[in-house]
N, C-alpha and C positions, 0 to 999 in steps of 0.2 A: 651388288646387283644394280643398284641405282647408278653407281659410277660407270658401270659397263654400258648401260643404256644411254647415259649422257655422252659417253665417248663415241658410241655408234652414231648418235644423232648429230654430232659435230663432224663426223667423217664424211666429207663432201663426196668422195669417190663412192662410198657405199650408198649414200642417199641418192645420188644421181643414177647409179646402176639400178637400184631398187625402183626408182621412179620410172626408168625406161621400161622395166619389166611390167610394172603396173599399168603404164600407159598402153603398152602393146596388148596386154590382156583386156583392157577396157575397150580398145578399138576392135579386138577380136569379138568380144561379147556384143558390142554395138552392131557390127556387121552381121553377126548371127541373128540378132533380133530383127534387123531390117530384112534380111533374106527369108527367115522362117516365120516372121510375124509372131514370135513367141520367145520367151526366155527359157534357156536351158542352163541349169547350174553347172553342168559339165564343161561348158565353154569357159567358165571362169577358172576352173582348176585343172582342166584337161589339157592334153597336148594336141598339136596340129592346128591348122587354121591360119588365117591371114590377119596380121603379120605374125611371123615367128617371134614369140616373146623370148625364146632361148637366144636367137640371133640378136635381138634388140638389147638384151641384157649383157651378153658377152661382148658385142661390139662397143656398147656404151662404156663398159668397164675398161676395155683396151684404150679407147679414145680418151677417156677421162684421165687414165693413168698417163697416157702420152702427153696430154696437155698439162698435167700437174707436175710430172717427174721428168718429162723429156721423151721424145720419140727415139732417142738413142740410149735410153736407160734399160737395165736388165728387167725392171718391173714391167715396162711396156712390152719387151720381148716375150716375157712369160704370159702376160695377159693376151697379147695378140695370138700367140701359139694356142692358148686355151680357147680363144674365140674361134679360131680356124677348126679346131677339133670339134667344138660344140656345133658349129654350123654344118660341117661335113656330116656329123652324126645325125643332126636334125633332118637333113634332106636326103641323106644316103641310107644309112643303116636302118634308121627307124622308119623311113618311108618304105623300104623293102619289107620290113616286118609287117607293116600295115597291108601291103599288097598280098603277102602270104596269108594274113588273117582273113582277108576278103575271099581268097580262093578256098581256104579251109572252111569258112562259113558256108560257102556254096555246097561243098561236099557234105558238110553236116546237115544242111537243109535237105539234100537229096536222100541221105540216110534216114533222117527223121521222118520224112514223108513216106518212107517205106516201112515205118514203124519199128525200126530195129534199134534205135538209140535216141536218147534225149540228153543233150549236153548244153552247157552255157555257151553263148556266142562269144567269139573273140573280138577284142576291140580292133576296129579297122583303121580309125583315124589316129595313127601313132606318130607319124612323121610329117614333114612339110614338103611342098613342091619347091623347086628352086626359086620361083617368084616370091613365095612366102618368106623364104630365107633372105633373099635380097632386100625385100621391103623391110623386114625386121632389122637387118644390118644397117640400112640407110636411116631408119628411125632411130636406132641406137646412136649412130654418129651424130645425127641432128640434135638429139637431146643432150649429148655430151658437149657439143659446141654452144648450144643455147645456155646450158648451166654454167659454162666456164665464163 
Protein backbone atom coordinates (compact mmCIF):
# COMPACT_ATOMS: atom_id res chain seq x y z
CA UNK A 1 0.00 0.00 0.00
CA UNK A 2 2.85 2.34 0.88
CA UNK A 3 4.40 1.66 -2.54
CA UNK A 4 1.14 2.43 -4.32
CA UNK A 5 0.78 5.78 -2.52
CA UNK A 6 4.40 6.64 -3.33
CA UNK A 7 3.81 5.84 -7.01
CA UNK A 8 0.65 7.97 -7.08
CA UNK A 9 2.49 10.87 -5.47
CA UNK A 10 5.17 10.64 -8.18
CA UNK A 11 2.58 10.53 -10.99
CA UNK A 12 2.70 14.09 -12.33
CA UNK A 13 -0.36 13.62 -14.52
CA UNK A 14 -2.48 12.37 -11.62
CA UNK A 15 -1.29 15.06 -9.17
CA UNK A 16 -1.80 17.85 -11.71
CA UNK A 17 -5.32 16.62 -12.54
CA UNK A 18 -6.22 16.27 -8.87
CA UNK A 19 -4.87 19.76 -8.23
CA UNK A 20 -7.03 21.20 -11.01
CA UNK A 21 -10.12 19.60 -9.51
CA UNK A 22 -9.25 20.85 -6.00
CA UNK A 23 -8.51 24.38 -7.21
CA UNK A 24 -11.81 24.50 -9.12
CA UNK A 25 -13.69 23.28 -6.03
CA UNK A 26 -11.87 25.89 -3.92
CA UNK A 27 -12.86 28.67 -6.32
CA UNK A 28 -16.45 27.39 -6.34
CA UNK A 29 -16.62 27.44 -2.53
CA UNK A 30 -14.99 30.89 -2.35
CA UNK A 31 -17.46 32.35 -4.84
CA UNK A 32 -20.34 30.76 -2.93
CA UNK A 33 -19.14 32.27 0.37
CA UNK A 34 -18.74 35.70 -1.26
CA UNK A 35 -22.23 35.54 -2.84
CA UNK A 36 -24.13 34.02 0.08
CA UNK A 37 -21.99 35.40 2.94
CA UNK A 38 -21.99 31.95 4.53
CA UNK A 39 -20.30 28.57 4.08
CA UNK A 40 -22.26 25.61 2.78
CA UNK A 41 -20.49 22.23 2.91
CA UNK A 42 -22.46 21.08 -0.15
CA UNK A 43 -20.44 23.50 -2.29
CA UNK A 44 -17.32 21.53 -1.39
CA UNK A 45 -18.63 18.09 -2.38
CA UNK A 46 -21.62 18.88 -4.57
CA UNK A 47 -22.05 19.33 -8.29
CA UNK A 48 -22.86 22.46 -10.27
CA UNK A 49 -21.49 25.95 -9.82
CA UNK A 50 -18.71 28.13 -11.19
CA UNK A 51 -16.29 26.86 -12.43
CA UNK A 52 -17.02 23.27 -13.35
CA UNK A 53 -14.52 21.09 -11.50
CA UNK A 54 -15.51 18.22 -13.82
CA UNK A 55 -14.42 20.26 -16.84
CA UNK A 56 -11.28 21.51 -15.05
CA UNK A 57 -10.17 18.01 -14.11
CA UNK A 58 -10.99 16.43 -17.46
CA UNK A 59 -9.38 19.17 -19.56
CA UNK A 60 -6.32 19.26 -17.29
CA UNK A 61 -5.96 15.49 -17.64
CA UNK A 62 -6.10 15.71 -21.43
CA UNK A 63 -3.75 18.69 -21.65
CA UNK A 64 -1.22 17.18 -19.24
CA UNK A 65 -1.22 13.91 -21.15
CA UNK A 66 -0.78 15.84 -24.38
CA UNK A 67 2.15 17.77 -22.95
CA UNK A 68 3.77 14.65 -21.45
CA UNK A 69 3.05 12.03 -24.14
CA UNK A 70 2.41 14.15 -27.23
CA UNK A 71 -0.78 15.51 -28.72
CA UNK A 72 -0.55 12.84 -31.42
CA UNK A 73 -0.52 9.97 -28.88
CA UNK A 74 -3.32 7.49 -28.33
CA UNK A 75 -3.27 8.52 -24.65
CA UNK A 76 -4.14 12.12 -25.53
CA UNK A 77 -6.86 10.93 -27.92
CA UNK A 78 -8.42 8.85 -25.12
CA UNK A 79 -8.15 11.65 -22.55
CA UNK A 80 -9.50 14.29 -24.92
CA UNK A 81 -12.44 12.06 -25.87
CA UNK A 82 -13.12 11.46 -22.19
CA UNK A 83 -12.98 15.23 -21.52
CA UNK A 84 -15.47 15.96 -24.30
CA UNK A 85 -17.93 13.42 -22.90
CA UNK A 86 -17.51 14.75 -19.34
CA UNK A 87 -18.03 18.36 -20.41
CA UNK A 88 -21.01 17.54 -22.61
CA UNK A 89 -22.57 15.59 -19.77
CA UNK A 90 -21.84 18.35 -17.23
CA UNK A 91 -23.63 21.04 -19.20
CA UNK A 92 -26.10 18.99 -21.19
CA UNK A 93 -27.57 15.91 -19.61
CA UNK A 94 -27.02 16.84 -15.96
CA UNK A 95 -28.23 20.41 -16.52
CA UNK A 96 -31.43 19.07 -18.08
CA UNK A 97 -31.85 16.81 -15.05
CA UNK A 98 -31.58 19.86 -12.79
CA UNK A 99 -34.23 21.70 -14.82
CA UNK A 100 -36.57 18.74 -14.54
CA UNK A 101 -35.94 18.57 -10.79
CA UNK A 102 -36.85 22.26 -10.47
CA UNK A 103 -40.15 21.71 -12.28
CA UNK A 104 -40.96 18.58 -10.28
CA UNK A 105 -40.21 20.43 -7.04
CA UNK A 106 -42.75 23.11 -8.02
CA UNK A 107 -45.33 20.41 -8.69
CA UNK A 108 -44.49 18.80 -5.34
CA UNK A 109 -44.87 22.16 -3.57
CA UNK A 110 -48.32 22.61 -5.12
CA UNK A 111 -49.39 19.13 -4.07
CA UNK A 112 -47.88 19.57 -0.58
CA UNK A 113 -49.76 22.81 0.06
CA UNK A 114 -52.97 21.03 -0.88
CA UNK A 115 -52.14 18.59 1.93
CA UNK A 116 -52.05 15.49 -0.24
CA UNK A 117 -48.40 14.44 -0.17
CA UNK A 118 -45.12 14.99 1.68
CA UNK A 119 -41.97 14.07 -0.23
CA UNK A 120 -38.29 14.96 -0.18
CA UNK A 121 -37.24 17.70 -2.58
CA UNK A 122 -35.07 16.78 -5.56
CA UNK A 123 -31.63 18.34 -6.05
CA UNK A 124 -31.90 21.12 -8.62
CA UNK A 125 -28.26 22.12 -8.99
CA UNK A 126 -27.01 19.04 -10.81
CA UNK A 127 -25.31 20.34 -13.95
CA UNK A 128 -23.48 23.37 -15.26
CA UNK A 129 -24.21 26.27 -17.55
CA UNK A 130 -22.08 26.44 -20.70
CA UNK A 131 -20.10 29.34 -19.15
CA UNK A 132 -19.28 27.28 -16.03
CA UNK A 133 -18.01 24.46 -18.27
CA UNK A 134 -15.93 26.80 -20.44
CA UNK A 135 -14.38 28.42 -17.37
CA UNK A 136 -13.58 24.98 -15.91
CA UNK A 137 -12.10 23.93 -19.24
CA UNK A 138 -9.87 27.03 -19.40
CA UNK A 139 -8.83 26.64 -15.76
CA UNK A 140 -7.83 23.01 -16.38
CA UNK A 141 -5.77 23.93 -19.44
CA UNK A 142 -4.08 26.78 -17.57
CA UNK A 143 -3.14 24.53 -14.64
CA UNK A 144 -1.76 21.88 -17.00
CA UNK A 145 0.48 24.43 -18.72
CA UNK A 146 1.59 25.99 -15.42
CA UNK A 147 2.46 22.57 -13.97
CA UNK A 148 4.39 21.51 -17.07
